[in-house]
ZAZA-28620 format. One record per residue (C-alpha): residue in three letters; y, x, z. Coordinates in steps of 0.2 Angstrom, whole numbers, plus 5000, padded with zeros to 4 digits. Example, Ala and Ser with C-alpha at 12.3 -4.5 7.8 and 13.67 -1.06 7.14 Angstrom:
2
ALA497850625039/SER499550685036/
This chain:
430
UNK521141925646/UNK521541905629/UNK521742095630/UNK520042115636/UNK519342015622/UNK520342135608/UNK519742275617/UNK518042215615/UNK518342175597/UNK518942355595/UNK517642425601/UNK516642335590/UNK517642365574/UNK517442565581/UNK515542565581/UNK515542455565/UNK516642605556/UNK515642735561/UNK513942645556/UNK514642595539/UNK515142795537/UNK513342825538/UNK512642685528/UNK513842765512/UNK512942775495/UNK511942625498/UNK512742435487/UNK513742325497/UNK513242115497/UNK514842005487/UNK516341965495/UNK516242105507/UNK517842065513/UNK517641875519/UNK516041965526/UNK516842085539/UNK518141975544/UNK516741835548/UNK515841985559/UNK517642015567/UNK518141845571/UNK516241815581/UNK516341985589/UNK518141925595/UNK517541755602/UNK515941875610/UNK516941985619/UNK518041835625/UNK516441745631/UNK515841905640/UNK517241935651/UNK517341745653/UNK515441755660/UNK515941935668/UNK517241815678/UNK516141705683/UNK514941815692/UNK516541825706/UNK516941995700/UNK518942045698/UNK519342115682/UNK520442255689/UNK518642315697/UNK517842315681/UNK517042485682/UNK516942515703/UNK515442395708/UNK513742405703/UNK513442235696/UNK515142275684/UNK514542435676/UNK512842355674/UNK513942205664/UNK514842335655/UNK513242425651/UNK512442295644/UNK514042225635/UNK513942385624/UNK512142375621/UNK512442195614/UNK513842265603/UNK512542415597/UNK511442305592/UNK512242165584/UNK513042315573/UNK511342325564/UNK511142125560/UNK513342135554/UNK512642285544/UNK511242195535/UNK512542065531/UNK513742185524/UNK512642275514/UNK511142285503/UNK509942395517/UNK508342365526/UNK508142375546/UNK507642565546/UNK509242635538/UNK510442485548/UNK509442545565/UNK509842725561/UNK511542695556/UNK512042585571/UNK511442715583/UNK512242835574/UNK513642745573/UNK513742715592/UNK513442885597/UNK515042945584/UNK516142815591/UNK515742855612/UNK516043065605/UNK517643005598/UNK518042855613/UNK517543005627/UNK518543135617/UNK520243025621/UNK519642985637/UNK519743185641/UNK521443215632/UNK522243065644/UNK521543155660/UNK522143345654/UNK523743275647/UNK524043175660/UNK525843095665/UNK526243205648/UNK525543085636/UNK527042955632/UNK526542775635/UNK526242715619/UNK524942825615/UNK523942795630/UNK522442675629/UNK521942615612/UNK523042705603/UNK522442865609/UNK520542825609/UNK520942745589/UNK521842925583/UNK520443035592/UNK519142925585/UNK519842915566/UNK520043135568/UNK517943125574/UNK517443025560/UNK518343135547/UNK517443285553/UNK515743235556/UNK516043165541/UNK516443315531/UNK515243415542/UNK513643315541/UNK513643135536/UNK514243145517/UNK512443255516/UNK511443145522/UNK510443025510/UNK510442855514/UNK509142815502/UNK507942945513/UNK507842835529/UNK506742715522/UNK505542835526/UNK505942845545/UNK504742815559/UNK505142645568/UNK504642705583/UNK505642845585/UNK507142745581/UNK506742615594/UNK506542745605/UNK508442825599/UNK509142625603/UNK508342655622/UNK509242815623/UNK510942785617/UNK510942635628/UNK510442755644/UNK511042915639/UNK512742875629/UNK513342715634/UNK512742725652/UNK513342895655/UNK514942855649/UNK515342705660/UNK514742795673/UNK516242945670/UNK517542775669/UNK516942745684/UNK516942905691/UNK518742945684/UNK519142765691/UNK518642825710/UNK519642965708/UNK518243115704/UNK518943295705/UNK519743345688/UNK518443515690/UNK517043415692/UNK517443255678/UNK518143375664/UNK516043455663/UNK515243305666/UNK516343215650/UNK515843395639/UNK514043355644/UNK514143175639/UNK515043225622/UNK513443365620/UNK512243205623/UNK513243115609/UNK512943265597/UNK511243285602/UNK510943095596/UNK511543125582/UNK510643275577/UNK509043215582/UNK509043045572/UNK509643145557/UNK508143265561/UNK507143125561/UNK507743065546/UNK507543205537/UNK505743245543/UNK505343035539/UNK505943095522/UNK504843275520/UNK503343165524/UNK503643035512/UNK503943195498/UNK502443275505/UNK501343095502/UNK502143075485/UNK501543265482/UNK499743225489/UNK499643085478/UNK500343185462/UNK498743315467/UNK497243175469/UNK497943095452/UNK497743295444/UNK496043285451/UNK495643125444/UNK496343195428/UNK495243355430/UNK493743235432/UNK494143135416/UNK494543285408/UNK492743345412/UNK491943185409/UNK492743175390/UNK492043345389/UNK490343285393/UNK490443155382/UNK490843235369/UNK489643365371/UNK488143195371/UNK489143125355/UNK488743295345/UNK487143325352/UNK486543165346/UNK487543195331/UNK486643345326/UNK485043275330/UNK485543095318/UNK485743225305/UNK484343315306/UNK483343155306/UNK484643115291/UNK484043265281/UNK482243235283/UNK482543045276/UNK483443105259/UNK483742925255/UNK484742875273/UNK486642875272/UNK487442965289/UNK487942825305/UNK489842805301/UNK490042695317/UNK489142875327/UNK490442985317/UNK492042855323/UNK491342865342/UNK491443035341/UNK493343025334/UNK493842935347/UNK493143025360/UNK493843175353/UNK495643065352/UNK495443025373/UNK495143235375/UNK496543285366/UNK497643165376/UNK497743305390/UNK499443335390/UNK499843535397/UNK501843585397/UNK501843695410/UNK502143595424/UNK500843515435/UNK501743365439/UNK502343335422/UNK500543365415/UNK500043235427/UNK501243095423/UNK501143115403/UNK499043115405/UNK499142965415/UNK500542865401/UNK499542955387/UNK497842855392/UNK498942705396/UNK499842715380/UNK498142725368/UNK497442575378/UNK498942475373/UNK499142535355/UNK500642645357/UNK500842825350/UNK501742955361/UNK502243095357/UNK502843225369/UNK503543405364/UNK504143485382/UNK504543645391/UNK503643595408/UNK504543765414/UNK506443705413/UNK505943575427/UNK505143725439/UNK506343695452/UNK506343515454/UNK505143425467/UNK503543385461/UNK504043195470/UNK505743185459/UNK504743245442/UNK503343135445/UNK504442985450/UNK505843015436/UNK504743015421/UNK503342905428/UNK504742765429/UNK505542835409/UNK504142805403/UNK503442625411/UNK504942575404/UNK504742645386/UNK502942585386/UNK503942415391/UNK505042435377/UNK503742465362/UNK502642335368/UNK504042195361/UNK503542265343/UNK502542135333/UNK501842265323/UNK500342375333/UNK500642535318/UNK502742535323/UNK502342545342/UNK502842715347/UNK503642855358/UNK504242985358/UNK504843125373/UNK505643315371/UNK505843395387/UNK506843565384/UNK508043705389/UNK509743705381/UNK511443785383/UNK510843805403/UNK510443625407/UNK508643545406/UNK508843415390/UNK507743255390/UNK507743145376/UNK506642985376/UNK506642865361/UNK505442735358/UNK505242575346/UNK505842405352/UNK506142245345/UNK507142105348/UNK507342135366/UNK508742165373/UNK508442315388/UNK509342445398/UNK508642595406/UNK508142565427/UNK509342605439/UNK508242715448/UNK508142845432/UNK509942875435/UNK509842875454/UNK508543025451/UNK509543115441/UNK511143115449/UNK510343195464/UNK510243365454/UNK512043315448/UNK511443265430/UNK511943125420/UNK511142985411/UNK511442885397/UNK510342725387/UNK510642675371/UNK510042545358/UNK510242545340/UNK509242435327/UNK507242455329/UNK507642605342/UNK508042645359/UNK508442815364/UNK508642875384/UNK509543065385/UNK509543145402/UNK510543305406/UNK510243405420/UNK511343585425/UNK510343695428/UNK511143795442/UNK511143635451/UNK509243605449/UNK508943785455/UNK510143745470/UNK509443585475/
């Protein structure tokens, strides 16, 4: 019974490794090796328990795939391994439920493709295979080759950070598809192999099973891509809505200025008619304030950049921070609007937080320069700072790295600077 328990642990290990390939890029938790060791220990104990329960049902172990009850028990065992992979991923990596479910489903489909390949090689090669290569070694080897090929062709192109947007109902549906179409089909084929299904029938069925595994992978990736696109679409719609709001604000400012100019015209006429009456200085100050608000509307040639800069300019004005900007928005024209909005929004939010630490309100300032230089988009933000220790948000570097760019954060006495460089060739190909 121990070798069967080890076999169950090996199956879990293969699924877990495949799932980890899909969750690449997300940070792991502390003491990762110890966590993985605990996961494998629990898996071995679980496999032994399942086999003991299987024997308790009264079906001999040599009939593992030859009875309906036994096959159902095997499917249930494999389904539990699939579901158990999800909390194990959450235990080892800093991920949420949706990416964990996605990676577990894709990992099991990938493992089943590799193990099915091993089964097919075993049937076709027959006695030509050396005894030491049959069984677990061949399955592990086929899984390794499968993992490497799929990683190079597909998995490394998947952004795990975009998995948060995937539809939860679709993920649950894919779990059931994996249990019944991938696991169930595989168990049926193993049963057919045991009872001596003709080779001319078994081989096409095994190829179909491989196609089912690939289909599950493709559908999952497609769902993830669609979820990310939907998320970006929603962000773009928010940008457009914000842009419309800024237009409305600009119209209101213009109307306010016109009304004030109308008032001051009448005030001047009244003052001129009363030779000894001075002009109301408070009225002139109010008009100057309205003009300064109107002037805060930024125009760089990029709608997303204009929107976020105008919004942050008004925010800086309310908090007594001077924001100056020299930006060529066309440099960023090939970046997605969602990325531009998120990147500069995060940068300026951090700059505002740093500048607020300056005790002297007159000394609070932020300057931003966006320009093209030597075939790259150059971004430089500088702000005054107090005595606080500050670091750039991780999301800034993450957003820039998506376009193969680099970012650096430096501090000096009284100032803090963020510099980013994005190769234009890479931006154009993104």
